[in-house]
ROBABA-765842 format. One record per residue (C-alpha): residue number from 1; residue in one letter; y, z, x. Coordinates in nm, 2 decimals, decimal comma. Each point is the difference from the previous one (the first is absolute). Example, Ala and Ser with C-alpha at 12.3 -4.5 7.8 and 13.67 -1.06 7.14 Angstrom:
# residues 2
- 1|A|-0,45|0,78|1,23
- 2|S|0,34|-0,07|0,14
This chain:
# residues 494
- 1|M|5,15|13,25|17,65
- 2|K|-0,08|-0,22|0,29
- 3|F|0,08|-0,37|0,04
- 4|H|-0,26|-0,19|0,19
- 5|N|0,22|-0,31|0,04
- 6|T|0,32|0,04|0,20
- 7|H|0,12|-0,35|-0,10
- 8|S|-0,04|0,07|-0,37
- 9|T|0,18|0,33|0,03
- 10|R|0,30|-0,17|0,16
- 11|Y|0,01|-0,27|-0,27
- 12|F|0,00|0,26|-0,28
- 13|L|0,29|0,20|0,15
- 14|A|0,20|-0,32|0,03
- 15|L|-0,04|-0,08|-0,36
- 16|L|0,10|0,35|-0,10
- 17|N|0,32|-0,02|0,19
- 18|I|0,09|-0,33|-0,16
- 19|S|-0,06|0,14|-0,34
- 20|C|0,24|0,29|0,06
- 21|L|0,27|-0,25|0,07
- 22|I|-0,05|-0,17|-0,34
- 23|F|-0,08|0,26|-0,27
- 24|T|0,23|0,27|-0,12
- 25|S|-0,28|0,24|0,01
- 26|C|0,07|0,02|0,37
- 27|G|0,35|0,13|-0,06
- 28|K|0,19|-0,33|0,03
- 29|E|0,22|-0,18|-0,28
- 30|V|-0,11|-0,33|-0,15
- 31|Y|0,20|-0,30|0,12
- 32|T|0,19|-0,16|-0,29
- 33|G|0,22|-0,25|0,19
- 34|I|0,37|-0,01|0,05
- 35|S|0,23|-0,02|-0,30
- 36|E|0,23|-0,30|0,01
- 37|A|0,37|0,03|-0,10
- 38|P|0,10|-0,22|-0,30
- 39|V|0,12|-0,34|0,10
- 40|G|0,38|-0,06|-0,05
- 41|V|0,26|0,23|-0,14
- 42|N|-0,02|0,17|-0,34
- 43|T|0,21|-0,23|-0,23
- 44|K|0,03|0,11|-0,36
- 45|I|0,16|-0,07|-0,33
- 46|I|0,07|0,31|-0,21
- 47|I|-0,02|-0,10|-0,37
- 48|Q|0,16|0,20|-0,28
- 49|T|0,05|-0,11|-0,36
- 50|K|0,15|0,15|-0,32
- 51|P|-0,22|0,06|-0,19
- 52|A|-0,28|0,05|0,26
- 53|G|-0,35|-0,13|-0,05
- 54|A|0,04|-0,37|0,08
- 55|V|-0,31|-0,16|0,16
- 56|I|0,09|-0,12|0,35
- 57|Y|-0,11|-0,35|0,12
- 58|F|0,06|-0,11|0,36
- 59|D|-0,03|-0,37|0,08
- 60|D|-0,17|-0,04|-0,34
- 61|K|-0,26|0,26|0,08
- 62|N|-0,04|0,32|-0,22
- 63|M|0,05|0,28|0,25
- 64|G|-0,16|0,26|-0,23
- 65|I|0,31|0,21|-0,01
- 66|H|0,29|0,06|-0,24
- 67|S|0,36|0,08|0,04
- 68|N|0,13|0,23|0,14
- 69|D|-0,20|-0,07|0,32
- 70|S|0,03|-0,18|0,34
- 71|L|-0,15|-0,30|0,17
- 72|V|-0,07|0,07|0,37
- 73|W|-0,12|-0,17|0,32
- 74|L|0,15|-0,33|-0,11
- 75|N|0,00|-0,31|0,22
- 76|P|0,34|-0,16|0,08
- 77|G|0,10|-0,29|-0,21
- 78|V|0,10|-0,10|-0,35
- 79|H|-0,20|0,18|-0,27
- 80|K|-0,01|0,00|-0,38
- 81|L|0,01|0,32|-0,20
- 82|T|-0,09|-0,01|-0,37
- 83|L|0,03|0,29|-0,24
- 84|K|-0,19|-0,01|-0,33
- 85|L|0,08|0,24|-0,29
- 86|D|-0,14|-0,03|-0,35
- 87|L|0,24|-0,18|-0,24
- 88|F|0,24|-0,10|0,28
- 89|P|0,03|-0,33|0,18
- 90|D|-0,13|0,00|0,35
- 91|K|0,25|0,11|0,26
- 92|I|-0,02|-0,22|0,31
- 93|Q|0,18|0,08|0,33
- 94|Y|-0,03|-0,16|0,34
- 95|F|0,04|0,19|0,33
- 96|S|0,05|-0,13|0,35
- 97|I|-0,11|0,28|0,22
- 98|K|-0,03|0,08|0,38
- 99|D|-0,19|0,25|0,20
- 100|G|0,11|0,35|-0,05
- 101|M|0,20|-0,06|-0,32
- 102|R|0,01|0,26|-0,28
- 103|V|0,11|-0,18|-0,31
- 104|P|0,09|0,21|-0,31
- 105|Y|-0,02|-0,19|-0,32
- 106|F|0,10|0,14|-0,34
- 107|Y|-0,02|-0,19|-0,33
- 108|N|0,14|0,13|-0,33
- 109|Y|-0,17|-0,17|-0,30
- 110|Y|0,25|0,15|-0,24
- 111|S|0,30|-0,17|0,16
- 112|D|-0,13|-0,35|0,03
- 113|P|0,11|-0,21|-0,30
- 114|L|-0,30|-0,23|0,05
- 115|N|-0,22|0,28|-0,12
- 116|F|0,16|0,03|-0,35
- 117|G|-0,14|-0,18|-0,30
- 118|S|0,09|-0,07|-0,36
- 119|I|-0,15|0,03|-0,35
- 120|T|0,08|-0,24|-0,28
- 121|C|-0,06|0,15|-0,35
- 122|N|-0,05|-0,24|-0,29
- 123|S|-0,09|0,06|-0,36
- 124|T|-0,06|-0,19|-0,33
- 125|P|0,22|0,07|-0,19
- 126|Q|0,28|0,05|0,25
- 127|A|0,27|0,27|0,02
- 128|A|-0,25|0,29|0,04
- 129|T|0,13|0,31|0,17
- 130|I|-0,16|0,05|0,35
- 131|Y|-0,11|0,33|0,15
- 132|L|-0,08|0,01|0,37
- 133|N|-0,23|0,28|0,11
- 134|D|0,07|0,17|-0,34
- 135|S|0,38|-0,01|0,06
- 136|L|0,23|-0,19|-0,23
- 137|T|0,17|-0,29|0,16
- 138|N|0,30|-0,20|-0,11
- 139|K|-0,20|-0,32|-0,01
- 140|K|-0,17|-0,18|-0,28
- 141|T|-0,26|-0,28|0,01
- 142|N|0,01|-0,24|0,16
- 143|S|0,13|0,15|0,32
- 144|T|-0,07|0,04|0,37
- 145|F|0,00|0,32|0,20
- 146|S|0,09|-0,08|0,37
- 147|N|-0,01|0,20|0,33
- 148|L|-0,30|0,20|-0,10
- 149|F|-0,21|0,16|0,27
- 150|P|-0,37|-0,08|0,00
- 151|G|-0,22|0,22|-0,21
- 152|Q|-0,13|0,05|-0,35
- 153|Y|0,25|-0,02|-0,29
- 154|K|-0,05|0,07|-0,37
- 155|I|0,18|-0,24|-0,23
- 156|K|0,05|0,10|-0,37
- 157|V|0,18|-0,20|-0,27
- 158|T|0,10|0,10|-0,35
- 159|L|0,14|-0,20|-0,28
- 160|A|0,08|0,11|-0,36
- 161|G|-0,27|-0,11|-0,23
- 162|C|-0,25|-0,06|0,28
- 163|R|-0,27|0,21|0,17
- 164|A|0,12|0,13|0,34
- 165|D|-0,20|-0,14|0,29
- 166|S|-0,03|0,08|0,37
- 167|N|-0,17|-0,12|0,31
- 168|Y|-0,03|0,10|0,37
- 169|I|0,11|-0,24|0,27
- 170|T|-0,10|0,02|0,36
- 171|L|0,29|-0,15|0,19
- 172|S|-0,03|-0,14|0,35
- 173|G|0,29|-0,03|0,24
- 174|G|0,18|-0,33|0,00
- 175|K|-0,16|-0,11|-0,33
- 176|N|0,10|-0,05|-0,36
- 177|Q|-0,23|0,14|-0,26
- 178|S|0,02|-0,11|-0,36
- 179|V|-0,12|0,21|-0,30
- 180|D|-0,01|-0,16|-0,35
- 181|F|-0,03|0,19|-0,32
- 182|I|-0,09|-0,15|-0,34
- 183|L|0,12|0,28|-0,23
- 184|E|-0,19|0,07|-0,32
- 185|D|0,21|-0,02|-0,31
- 186|T|-0,07|0,34|-0,18
- 187|T|0,23|-0,05|-0,29
- 188|K|-0,31|-0,06|-0,21
- 189|W|-0,31|0,03|0,22
- 190|V|-0,10|0,23|0,28
- 191|S|-0,32|-0,05|0,20
- 192|Y|-0,21|0,26|0,17
- 193|K|-0,24|-0,13|0,27
- 194|T|-0,12|0,08|0,34
- 195|T|0,29|-0,19|0,17
- 196|N|0,28|0,18|-0,18
- 197|S|-0,13|0,34|-0,12
- 198|P|-0,24|0,27|0,11
- 199|M|-0,27|-0,16|-0,21
- 200|L|-0,32|-0,04|0,20
- 201|S|-0,15|-0,28|-0,20
- 202|N|0,11|-0,31|-0,20
- 203|Y|-0,31|0,01|-0,22
- 204|I|0,07|0,21|-0,30
- 205|S|-0,26|0,10|-0,26
- 206|K|0,19|0,23|-0,23
- 207|I|0,35|0,14|-0,06
- 208|I|0,05|0,30|-0,24
- 209|V|0,31|0,22|-0,07
- 210|D|-0,04|0,37|-0,06
- 211|K|0,22|0,24|-0,21
- 212|N|0,22|0,07|0,30
- 213|N|0,07|-0,37|0,05
- 214|I|-0,21|-0,01|0,31
- 215|K|-0,15|-0,35|0,06
- 216|W|-0,37|0,02|0,12
- 217|I|-0,12|-0,32|0,16
- 218|G|-0,36|-0,06|0,08
- 219|T|-0,09|-0,25|0,26
- 220|L|-0,33|-0,18|0,07
- 221|D|-0,02|0,09|0,37
- 222|Q|0,26|0,26|0,10
- 223|G|-0,02|0,29|-0,24
- 224|L|0,26|0,13|-0,24
- 225|A|0,38|-0,01|0,01
- 226|R|0,24|0,24|-0,17
- 227|F|0,35|-0,13|-0,06
- 228|D|0,28|0,20|-0,17
- 229|G|0,25|-0,28|0,01
- 230|K|0,13|0,09|0,35
- 231|N|-0,27|0,17|0,20
- 232|W|-0,35|-0,11|0,08
- 233|K|-0,32|0,19|0,08
- 234|M|-0,33|-0,16|0,09
- 235|Y|-0,34|0,16|-0,06
- 236|K|-0,29|-0,14|0,19
- 237|K|-0,35|0,13|0,09
- 238|S|0,13|0,06|0,35
- 239|N|0,29|0,23|-0,10
- 240|S|-0,11|0,16|-0,33
- 241|P|-0,31|0,10|-0,20
- 242|L|-0,01|-0,35|-0,16
- 243|I|-0,36|-0,11|0,02
- 244|Y|0,05|-0,37|0,03
- 245|D|0,30|-0,24|0,07
- 246|F|-0,13|-0,25|-0,25
- 247|I|0,18|0,10|-0,32
- 248|T|-0,14|-0,17|-0,31
- 249|C|0,19|0,17|-0,29
- 250|L|0,24|0,29|-0,09
- 251|A|0,06|0,20|-0,31
- 252|L|0,21|0,30|-0,10
- 253|D|-0,12|0,27|-0,23
- 254|Q|0,21|0,21|-0,24
- 255|N|0,06|0,26|0,27
- 256|N|0,15|-0,27|0,23
- 257|N|-0,30|0,02|0,23
- 258|L|-0,08|-0,32|0,18
- 259|W|-0,35|-0,13|-0,02
- 260|I|-0,09|-0,24|0,28
- 261|G|-0,29|-0,24|-0,02
- 262|T|-0,13|-0,14|0,33
- 263|S|-0,28|-0,23|0,12
- 264|G|-0,20|0,32|0,08
- 265|G|0,08|0,26|-0,25
- 266|I|0,27|0,18|-0,20
- 267|M|0,26|0,27|0,07
- 268|M|0,27|0,19|-0,18
- 269|F|0,33|0,09|0,16
- 270|N|0,25|0,24|-0,16
- 271|G|0,27|-0,05|0,26
- 272|F|-0,12|0,28|0,22
- 273|S|-0,38|0,01|0,01
- 274|W|-0,28|-0,25|-0,02
- 275|I|-0,33|0,03|-0,19
- 276|N|-0,29|-0,23|0,07
- 277|Y|-0,21|-0,07|-0,31
- 278|T|-0,22|-0,27|0,15
- 279|A|-0,31|0,21|-0,01
- 280|N|0,01|-0,02|-0,38
- 281|L|-0,02|-0,38|-0,01
- 282|P|-0,31|-0,22|-0,01
- 283|T|-0,17|-0,11|0,32
- 284|N|0,23|-0,30|0,04
- 285|T|0,34|0,17|0,04
- 286|Y|0,22|-0,31|-0,02
- 287|V|0,26|0,09|-0,26
- 288|K|0,17|-0,30|-0,17
- 289|S|0,20|0,16|-0,28
- 290|I|0,13|0,33|-0,13
- 291|A|0,16|0,09|-0,34
- 292|I|0,12|0,33|-0,16
- 293|D|-0,05|0,05|-0,37
- 294|K|0,22|0,20|-0,24
- 295|M|-0,21|0,31|0,06
- 296|N|0,06|-0,03|0,37
- 297|N|-0,36|-0,10|0,06
- 298|V|-0,06|-0,22|0,30
- 299|W|-0,20|-0,33|-0,04
- 300|I|-0,11|-0,16|0,32
- 301|G|-0,15|-0,35|0,04
- 302|T|-0,24|-0,05|0,28
- 303|M|-0,25|-0,26|0,11
- 304|D|-0,28|0,21|-0,14
- 305|G|0,14|0,11|-0,33
- 306|L|0,27|0,18|-0,19
- 307|V|0,08|0,36|0,10
- 308|F|0,16|0,26|-0,23
- 309|Y|0,17|0,32|0,11
- 310|D|0,16|0,25|-0,24
- 311|G|0,11|0,25|0,26
- 312|V|-0,33|0,19|0,00
- 313|T|-0,29|-0,24|-0,07
- 314|W|-0,09|-0,33|0,16
- 315|K|-0,21|-0,27|-0,18
- 316|T|-0,10|-0,35|0,10
- 317|F|-0,06|-0,28|-0,26
- 318|T|-0,21|-0,29|0,10
- 319|T|-0,18|-0,29|-0,18
- 320|L|-0,31|0,23|-0,01
- 321|N|0,15|0,29|-0,19
- 322|S|0,28|-0,15|-0,20
- 323|G|0,14|-0,32|-0,15
- 324|L|0,19|-0,09|0,31
- 325|A|-0,01|-0,38|0,04
- 326|G|-0,04|0,00|0,38
- 327|N|0,00|0,26|0,27
- 328|F|0,27|-0,15|0,21
- 329|V|0,31|0,12|-0,19
- 330|T|0,30|-0,20|0,12
- 331|C|0,28|0,14|-0,23
- 332|I|0,07|0,27|-0,25
- 333|S|0,27|0,05|-0,27
- 334|I|0,04|0,26|-0,27
- 335|D|0,14|-0,10|-0,35
- 336|N|0,20|0,19|-0,25
- 337|Q|-0,31|0,15|-0,16
- 338|N|-0,12|0,13|0,34
- 339|R|-0,27|-0,27|0,01
- 340|V|-0,11|-0,11|0,34
- 341|W|0,00|-0,38|0,07
- 342|L|-0,20|-0,11|0,30
- 343|G|-0,02|-0,33|0,18
- 344|T|-0,30|-0,09|0,21
- 345|N|-0,05|-0,26|0,27
- 346|S|-0,25|-0,22|-0,19
- 347|F|-0,08|0,14|-0,34
- 348|G|0,32|0,00|-0,20
- 349|I|0,17|0,30|-0,15
- 350|S|-0,13|0,33|-0,13
- 351|M|0,18|0,24|-0,24
- 352|Y|-0,09|0,37|-0,02
- 353|D|0,15|0,22|-0,27
- 354|G|-0,16|0,32|0,12
- 355|N|-0,31|-0,05|-0,21
- 356|N|-0,08|-0,36|-0,04
- 357|W|0,01|-0,31|0,22
- 358|K|0,10|-0,36|-0,09
- 359|L|-0,05|-0,31|0,22
- 360|Y|0,22|-0,30|0,01
- 361|N|-0,10|-0,31|0,19
- 362|M|-0,02|-0,38|-0,04
- 363|S|-0,27|0,04|-0,25
- 364|N|0,20|0,19|-0,26
- 365|M|0,37|-0,04|0,09
- 366|S|0,03|-0,34|-0,17
- 367|L|0,17|-0,14|0,31
- 368|P|-0,07|-0,32|0,19
- 369|I|-0,31|0,09|0,21
- 370|N|0,17|-0,12|0,31
- 371|V|0,25|0,28|0,00
- 372|G|-0,27|0,21|0,16
- 373|N|-0,13|0,36|0,02
- 374|I|0,16|0,10|0,33
- 375|I|0,27|0,25|-0,09
- 376|Q|0,26|0,05|0,27
- 377|D|0,24|0,23|-0,20
- 378|I|0,05|0,15|-0,34
- 379|A|0,31|0,15|-0,17
- 380|V|0,10|0,14|-0,33
- 381|D|0,35|-0,06|-0,13
- 382|N|0,22|0,23|-0,22
- 383|D|-0,13|-0,17|-0,32
- 384|G|-0,36|0,07|0,09
- 385|T|-0,08|-0,37|0,10
- 386|I|-0,25|-0,03|0,28
- 387|W|0,08|-0,25|0,27
- 388|A|-0,27|-0,12|0,24
- 389|A|0,02|-0,21|0,32
- 390|H|-0,32|-0,21|0,05
- 391|L|-0,07|-0,14|0,35
- 392|S|-0,10|-0,36|0,06
- 393|D|-0,33|-0,08|0,17
- 394|S|-0,08|-0,37|0,05
- 395|N|-0,36|0,07|0,09
- 396|R|-0,06|0,15|-0,34
- 397|G|0,23|-0,23|-0,19
- 398|F|0,26|0,27|-0,08
- 399|A|0,36|-0,13|-0,02
- 400|G|0,15|0,35|-0,04
- 401|G|0,31|0,08|-0,20
- 402|I|0,19|0,27|-0,19
- 403|T|-0,13|0,12|-0,34
- 404|K|0,11|0,26|-0,25
- 405|Y|-0,16|0,20|-0,28
- 406|D|0,20|0,11|-0,30
- 407|G|-0,27|0,23|-0,14
- 408|K|-0,17|-0,28|-0,19
- 409|N|-0,01|-0,32|0,21
- 410|W|0,01|-0,11|0,36
- 411|S|0,22|-0,30|0,09
- 412|V|0,10|-0,19|0,32
- 413|V|0,36|0,05|0,09
- 414|Q|0,20|-0,30|0,12
- 415|L|0,28|0,09|0,23
- 416|T|0,23|-0,28|0,11
- 417|G|0,08|0,03|0,37
- 418|I|-0,26|0,27|0,07
- 419|A|-0,33|-0,09|0,18
- 420|T|-0,22|0,17|-0,25
- 421|N|-0,31|-0,14|0,15
- 422|L|0,08|0,19|0,33
- 423|P|0,07|0,35|-0,13
- 424|E|0,01|0,31|0,23
- 425|M|0,15|0,27|-0,22
- 426|I|0,14|0,09|-0,35
- 427|W|0,25|0,28|-0,05
- 428|V|0,20|0,11|-0,31
- 429|D|0,33|0,18|0,05
- 430|K|0,16|0,26|-0,23
- 431|N|0,19|-0,28|-0,18
- 432|N|-0,32|-0,17|-0,08
- 433|N|0,07|-0,29|0,24
- 434|K|-0,32|-0,14|0,14
- 435|W|-0,01|-0,08|0,37
- 436|I|-0,26|-0,25|0,13
- 437|G|-0,06|-0,02|0,37
- 438|T|-0,17|-0,31|0,12
- 439|K|-0,08|-0,18|0,33
- 440|N|0,31|-0,22|-0,07
- 441|G|0,26|0,26|-0,09
- 442|L|0,10|0,26|-0,27
- 443|G|0,08|-0,06|-0,36
- 444|E|0,17|0,23|-0,26
- 445|F|0,00|-0,04|-0,37
- 446|L|0,05|0,21|-0,32
- 447|Q|-0,14|-0,28|-0,21
- 448|P|-0,19|-0,30|0,14
- 449|G|0,28|-0,23|-0,09
- 450|N|0,26|0,19|0,20
- 451|I|-0,11|-0,01|0,36
- 452|V|0,18|0,06|0,34
- 453|T|-0,18|-0,09|0,32
- 454|F|0,05|0,10|0,36
- 455|T|-0,14|-0,22|0,27
- 456|T|0,07|-0,06|0,37
- 457|V|0,19|-0,31|-0,11
- 458|N|0,24|0,14|-0,25
- 459|S|0,03|0,36|0,13
- 460|Q|-0,01|0,22|0,31
- 461|I|-0,35|0,13|-0,09
- 462|P|-0,16|0,03|0,35
- 463|A|-0,34|-0,15|-0,08
- 464|S|-0,17|-0,20|-0,27
- 465|Q|-0,30|0,23|-0,08
- 466|I|0,11|0,30|-0,21
- 467|E|-0,22|0,31|0,00
- 468|S|0,21|0,27|-0,17
- 469|A|0,33|0,07|-0,18
- 470|A|0,18|0,32|-0,11
- 471|I|0,35|0,09|-0,12
- 472|D|0,14|0,32|0,14
- 473|L|0,23|0,26|-0,17
- 474|N|0,31|-0,19|0,12
- 475|G|-0,12|-0,31|-0,18
- 476|D|-0,08|-0,20|0,31
- 477|L|-0,32|-0,21|0,01
- 478|Y|-0,24|0,05|0,29
- 479|I|-0,24|-0,28|0,08
- 480|G|-0,31|0,01|0,23
- 481|T|-0,12|-0,32|0,15
- 482|F|-0,29|-0,11|0,21
- 483|G|0,14|-0,09|0,34
- 484|G|0,37|0,03|-0,07
- 485|G|0,04|0,38|-0,03
- 486|A|0,19|0,16|-0,29
- 487|A|0,32|-0,11|-0,16
- 488|K|0,26|0,16|-0,23
- 489|L|0,18|-0,20|-0,27
- 490|K|0,31|0,20|-0,10
- 491|K|0,07|0,12|-0,35
- 492|G|0,18|-0,26|-0,21
- 493|N|-0,17|-0,30|0,16
- 494|F|-0,31|-0,02|-0,22
């Protein structure tokens, strides 16, 4: 190559030489400047605590570090150190430091009396024995426990004739924490609700007692509970084959199998395995009632008719193929002659003797017409008398009430102290006592003139609306309520 311009050639070579002085590609290191030494002398505070883990603040600024650690390169002067540890009061310490000082600082949370707190334990009634973290103490309510280190404590109290109760207390250092117990008198009544038992719901639909004295409790939103008097087991759709958590009704057959009606079908549980029979029901699988007759046949009331099962064959009765008064069967009871009595939601009562049907409603029961045809529940007593609960409906002019049928005539039953216009259930015990659950409490009577009532005013019944009642093999009465959970009234108190 030949350059024709000597001046241009010199200019190009000069630029090339300058470039070699700047870029590393010419074999020289890049200039990064001179590193300056830190200003001053390394002054530090070495912080240790027992226990470790306190957040370190310096001059009210969170330093982003925890004990055990150090603060370094500190300026001379007076500085504020703050240690923050959960449940403990802030520990504040001031330091006057100079250049080059190395200040060790150790703080023992366990040895500072300002960090201890106290718990005052009260109860009504008083003189209950106190357990602290499940250890028996020598104190009774009302008492105070002092010099307690911050943390969580379990307080349990027991008193003869009362339900034991417990609570967990989170105690902060330097504070007094009070815990107050109102102990339930269990000499007569014992309640079972979400706040004092493993029960998952306070809305009870049905309670039934099997041959092994197991209490089966259906709820309206949280499945089925099994209670043997001490231990609980909960069955839900999420932890068992149960198809729905909305339990509408329960029944026990002669083999002690539990039949479970739900808002979406029916199942049978023998204590070990579950069988889903929903496919045998009509299109609308909402089950409202179940009854077992003397031949161990199962009768199932649905919103679309009455279903019969004899262990082999299924059959559905409706208004189109039978004398059933209405397709929505609300309740079923079997009398001494094995006749099936059925209540409907708007059309009165049907009776089926296996061959023939008979209808009872306001047109032929010779009752005041305002009693109404909405049948909430039906029961047969030991004498063969039929008892029916009629719901009120102001829109249709129905006042509701309790009626009975002696085989010849229907009559309205007047029960002093029982809200018969607001019935929820009728149940007859083995002694032929009739139990009427209403929206305003529970009534018991052998004859209408001999009545005992239980309300939220005169008893420990946990809620006014009563949905179910059953007496177990020990003679204790179990009551299911709407909103208050279940309750036990001990033998000898009714």
